[in-house]
N, C-alpha and C positions, 0 to 999 in steps of 0.2 A: 704491198711491201713498203711503200712510202709512209703509210700510217704508222708502221712499227719501227721506223728509222728515227732515232733520236740523236740530236746534235747538241753541241755546246751552245748555251744560251736559250734552250727551249724550256718552257714551263711545263712540268709534267706532274702526273699523279704518282704517288708512291703508296704502296699498301704495306702497312706494318702489322695489321691485324685483320682477320677475316670478318670480324663483326663491326669494327670501328670504321669511320669514314677515312677516305684517302688523305694522305698528307700532300700538300702542295709545295713544290720545291722548284728552284731554277738551277739548271745544270751549269756549273762553272768549269769543271774539268771532268774528263773521262780517262781514268788511269787503269792500266792493266797490271795486275798484281803478279807476283812470282809464280803463283799457282795457276795462272791463266784466267782467273776470274776478272771481271770488269767492275770497278767501283766508281761511283759518281760522287764528286765533291759538289755539294749543293748548298744553296742559300735557303734558309727556312722562312716560310710564311705561316702565320698563325691565324686561326679562325676566331670568331667571337666566343665559341664554346671552349677555347683553349686558354682564355685569360679570365681573371677574376671579375666578379660583379662590380667592384669599385672602378676598375679600369673601363668596363663597358659603359658605366654611367658617365665617366669622363669623356669617352669617345662620342657618346650621344650628345653631350654638352658641346663638344667641339663642332659636331655637325650642325647643331642648331645655331651656333655663332656664325658659322660660314653662311648658313642660309639667311641670317639676318643681315650680314654684311653685303651679300650679293643682291638682297632685296628680291629674291626669287623664291617661290614656294616649290621646294623640290618634291615633297611628298603630299602636296595638296590634293591632287587628283588621283591618288593611288588608293586602291581598296585595301582592306585588312589583309587579304591574302597576298597581294603584291608587296605590301610593307613587310610581311613575314618572310617572303621569299627574297626580298632585297637584302635583308640582314645576312642571308646565307652567302651572298656574293661579296660581302665585305671581308677583306683580309688585312693583316697587319704585317708589314715588312720588318725584318730583323737583320742584324749584322752577324748573326750566328751561322757558322758553317758546320756541316757534318758530312760524313762519308757513309753512303748507303750502297748496298749491292744493286747493280743495274738490272738484275733480274726481277726486282720488285716494282719496276716501272709498269704502270697500268694505262697509260694514255697521255695525251697532250691536252693542255689548256692554255688560256690566255689571261695574263695579269697586266693591268695598266694602272697608271696613276689616275686618280679621280679627276675627271674633266668637268669643271663647274658649268661650262657652257653647253655641255651635252645632256640630253634628257636621260634620266635614270632608267627609263623604259628600254633604252638601247642595251643595257646590261642584262635585263630580263629576257629580251627577245633573242639574244644570242646564247647558244649553248657553250658551256665550258668557258665562260667569260667572268672574270673577277676584277675587282678594283681595290685600291688601297689608298689611304691618305695619311696614315700615321705609322710611326716606327715603334715597334715594341722591343724592349730590352728584357729578355727573360731573367737575367741575373739580378737586375735592380728592380724589376717589376714596374717599369715606367713606360709611358707613352709620350712620344714627341712628334711634332709636326715635321714632315719631310716633304716640303713643297717649295719648288723654286718660284721666285717672284720676278716679275718684269719691272725694271727700274723706271717706272713711268709714274709721274705725278709730281706734286709740289715738293716732295722730299728729295727727289733726285733731279728734277729739271727746274729751270727758271720759269717764273710766271710770265706769261705773254701779256704785255700791256695792251690796252685798247688802241685801236688804230687812230692816229692823229689826223685831224682834218687838214685840208689844204691851208697853208699859211700859219698853222699852229705849231709852236715851238715846244720842244721837250724840256720841261723844267727840272728834270732830274739831274743830279750831279754825276757825270760820267766817271769821274775819278774814284768815286766810292763804289760804283757798280762793277767795274771791270779793271783788269790789269793788262796792259799792252805787252804781248809776248812776241809777236812777229808782225813786221810791216812789209808787205810785198813790194812797196816802193822804196825799199831801203837803198841808200847810196853806196853801200859796201859792195866791193867786188868779190869774185870767187876766191881770189888769192888772199884777200884779207880774212875771209871766213875760214879758209884752210889754216892760216896762221893762228887764228884764235882757237881752233880745235887742237892744234899742236900744243899751244901753251896750256890749254885745259888738261890735256893728257899729261903734260910734264908736271903740272901741279899735283895731279893725282898720283903719279909715280913717286914724286918727292914725299908726299904724305904717307904713302905705304912704306917708304924707306925709313921714315921716322917712327913707324909703328913697330916697336921692338918685339912686342908679344907675338904678333902674327908672323914676323920674319923669323923668329927663333923657333916657334912651335910648328910651323907649316912650311919648311923650306922646300920640301919635295913638291908640294902643291904649286908653289910659285915657279919652280923650275919646269914642271910639266906644262903649266899654262904658257910659259914663255916659249917652250919648244913647240907647242901646238900652234902658237901664233906665227912662229917662223916657218913652219911647214905650210901653213896657209898662204903665206907670202911667196913661197917657192913654187906652189902648184901652177899659178897662172903662166909661168914661164916654161912649163914642161909641155912638150908636144903630146898629141894623142897617142902617137906610136910608142913613145917612151913609157907612158902610163900603162898601156896595155901590156907592154913587155914586162914591166915590173909586176903587174897583176898575175900573169901566167908563171912568172918565176916564183912568186909567193905560193901558188897552188901546188908547186912541186916540192915544197919543203915538208919535212916531217912534222913540224908544228901544225901546219894546215891539215895534214892527213889525220893527226890525232884529234884535232878539234872537230873535224868532219865526222869521225867515228862517234864522238860523244854526242854530237847533235843528232845523229841517226838513232842512237840508242834512246835518247830522250824523246825523240819523235815517235819511236815505236811504243814506248810506254804510255805516252799521252795520245789518246785517240781523239779524232774529230767527230766521229759518229759511231753509233752502236745499233745493232738490230736486235730487238727483243720480240720473240715470237708470241703468239696468242697464249695467254695464261690459262691455267687449269681451272676447272669449275670450282666455285666457292664452296667450302664445306658447310656453309649455312643453308644450303639448298635443302628443301623438304622433299623427300622422295615421294613419287607418285604411287598410285595404287598397284602398279605392276612392279614396283621396286626399282625402277630405273629413273634417275634424275634427268630433268630436261636440259636443254642447252642453256649455257650460262649467259650468252649474249642474245638469246632469242633469235636464232638463225632462221632464215627463210625456209619454209617447208615444215616447221614444227607445228603440230596440231595440239589443240587443247586436250589435256587428259584430266579426267575428273579426279579430284583429290579425295583422300579418305575423309568421310564425314566426321570422324572423331577428331581429326586435326583441324577441321575447317571452321574458320571464322572469317569475317570480312577483313580486307586490308586495313591496317591501322591508320594509313595516311589518306587514301582516296575512297575507302570503304567499298572497293570493288569485290565482287564475289567470284569472278572468273579471271584466271590468268594462266598463261602457258607454263609459268614456273613460279613457285612460292619460296620465300626465304624466311627463316626464323629470325626474329628481331626482339631485342630486349632480354630481360632476365629469363632463364629457362622455365621458372615456375609460373610465369605469367602466360606462356604459350601464345605470344603475339607473333604475327607474321606480316610480311609485306609482299605485294605483287612485284613482278619483274621491273616495271617502270619505276615504282616508288623506291625499290631497293637500289636501283642505279642512281636515282636522285639522292638518296641517303648517303651513298658512298661518295658521290662527287661533291655535294654541297653541305653535307653534315647536318641535315635536318629533314623534317617531313614537309610535304607539299602544303598540307593544311595546317593552320595554327592549332595548337593544343588548347586545352581548357585554361591552363595558366597563362598562355599567350593572349587569349581572348580577354581574360580578366585584366591584363596589363593594358590592352588597347582600349577597352571600355570598362572601367571599374564600376562595380555595382555597390550599393550600400551594404549588401550582405557580405560581399568580399572584403569590404573595409573593416568589418567587425573583427577584432583580434581573436575572439573566441572561435569564429569560423576559420580564420586563417591559421590558427594554431593546430587545427585538426586536419589540415591538408597533408597528404602523404608526401614522402620524399620523391616518389615517382612523378607526381604532378608538377613539382617544382623543377624537376629536371627535364620535363617534356615527355615523360613516359606515360603510357595510358594507365588510367586508374579505373578499374572495374573489377567486379567479382568474377574470377575465372572458373568457379565451380569446382576447383580441385581442393582436396583436403588440406593442402599446404597453404599457408597464408601468403598473401602477396608481399607483406612487409615482414621482415625477419623479426621473430620474437626476441625481445631483449632478455638477457640472462638475469635470473633472479639473484638477489643477494640478501644476506642477513647481517645486520649491524649488531655486533656483540659488545655491550658496554662493559668496560673494565671496572674493577673494584674501586680504583682511585677516582674514576669519573663519578660513580655513585656517591662516593664519600665527599667529593667536591660539591655535589648538588645539595647535600645537607649542611655543609660547613659554610658555603658561600651563597646562602640564599639571598641576602641583601644585595649583593653585587650582581648575581645572576639574573634574578627576577624572571623566572621561567614564564609566568603568565603574561607579563608585559612583552617579553620577547616573542611569545607565540602569536600575539596580535600583530606584530610587525615582523613578518618572516623575511623581508628583504633588507632589514637593517642588521648589519653585522654585529656580533657580540664581541665585546672587548675581552679577548681571550687572555691578553697580557695581565690585565687587572685581576682577573679571576685566578690566574696562576700565582700572582704575587700574594694575594690574600690567602690562598690555600697553603702556600709555603710558610706564611707567618703563623697561621692558626694550626697548622698540622703539628708543629712542635708543642703547642700548648695542650692540644687534645690527644696527643699520642699516648699519654699515661691513662687517661679516662676514656674507655671505649664508648662508642655510641650505644644508645638504648636500642635493643632489638625490638622489632615489631611483635606485638602480642599474637600468639597463635590461638586459633579457636579450638576449644576442647571437644572431644568426641561426644556424640549424642547420648551414648550410654551413661557417661558421667553426669550429663545434665539431667537426665531422667532420675537417676539415683539421688541427686541433690534435691530435686523437687519433691520426691517422696519423703525425704527426711525433714525438709523445711517446707511444709505446704503454705501456700499464699493465703492471706486473709481475704474473706469476701467483703466487697464494699457495701456500705449502707445505702439502701434505696431511699431516695427522697420521695415522700408522699405528698401529694397535692390535695388541697381542699376544694370542693366544688364552689363555684361562684354563681350568683344569680345573674350577673351582667354578661358573663362570657359563656359560650357553649362549652360542653364537656370536651375533654381531650379525645374521647372515643369518637365523637361526632366530627371533630376536626381532622382526625387522621384517617377516618374511614372514607374510601374512595367509592363513589356510586358506580355501579356496573349496569349499563343499559344496552350494551352491544351484544350481538350474537356470537357464540363461540363455535358455531358450526364450521365457519370458513377461517382457515388459518391466516389468509391474506387480509381479512377484515379486522384482525385483532389490533388493538392499539398497543402502545408501548408498555402500559401497565400490565397487560396480560402476558406479554412475552417475558417480563421480568418478575412475574409472580406477585405483583403488588395488589391484585384484586382481593386476596385473602388476608391482606395486612390489617390487623386490628390492634388496638391498644389494650393491653391486658392490665392496665393500671387500675387497681381497685380504689374505691372511695376511702 
């Protein structure tokens, strides 16, 4: 029962979605509404996944600066897995308040300011332990340092000089280093000191009397302060009996009874603690083969029930193949699942135990990952820490973008013909990232449109049908070209010998034929007569 009892000041988990991680909040007030429900006024804490990448880079830079100033390597001896899990323990405090139903509380946790002298492994070894060092403003989207500092050092304290040897004198001028404020060996008596204090108070009273603005604007404040000072002077002369008698007389008045009733009503609406019973099973549970879901918390006595092989793949975080309960995780079309242990880790810490592919590339970048062509083809799921693999389902893991059709208007086509010199389509196509001066094209089009409005553009020639072309060729036959005859020469071989290709290969095997056989060049001869 003590585990389910939550009080003001506790750090707790709130569940706002069945599939998203818990929200981490600090209870400031527990109020009872008119309907009888309990609402908690809480302070918001944000995870790294809740802020932008720019602010995450700023937080990492701040952590690196702290590490350099302290001259201690915080993450030197940590493995990649520990560095990955350490990011899940970092939170960002905010000054934002919100009211949430107390029935959404799912457990307690611990949040503390980052202690630089303590090892970071202490946060990983403890369950439900988080730390913060920066303050996040969700309205302005900024991060600020919220860390108290001890006023120690040369900025706040005097430099201690070196110890003087025996007989060595201090050569510094004491009048420049210090101002004498009090001398214990003062010859003044107590009466003289009291007279000085009375005169100082009189001077202050006279100065306030001359301050017309304050005396006119705030007369009631001066009167109440004077009355309070007189009451304080009267109390030491009152006996204990008279004070108790006045106190009990005050308790019998109607004013006290009314004030007591108001305080009781306010105390009834503001609770100090609230009991939240065990919550219901999560709807993300995957039903077992017998159709009954397992225990949500993995209660003692539950046995492993084999899952449906059609549903089954290994855990996306620890790659385990057996668990007493499975939970669906990620987009429904990817059919991913987590075991009970990794699901609880996901809900509490907002991430997976093992770093994903994108996290590993950030920790140890490879030359292939630095290639922009490879990086451009990475899916959105990998960038968000989601698994990237072929699910085997007909649906694609990435949602197909909707196709579109760009319909060019008549005026755009007309501007292409009129403003060729300014537009320069070929030059613009070679430089796709250089913007086109649309204003200049529009101005030229407006000037030349008035000139060319009277004379329409030449329409493109259309091709005539084949029947018309055949009829025209029958009426107008083409002339045969004259063949140039060559005379034989004694010095050069004949054209027939030059163009004839000798054939010495066998034609029985198709694979043995050369290029000339496949192209029918073995029968090529020159038919030019002498």
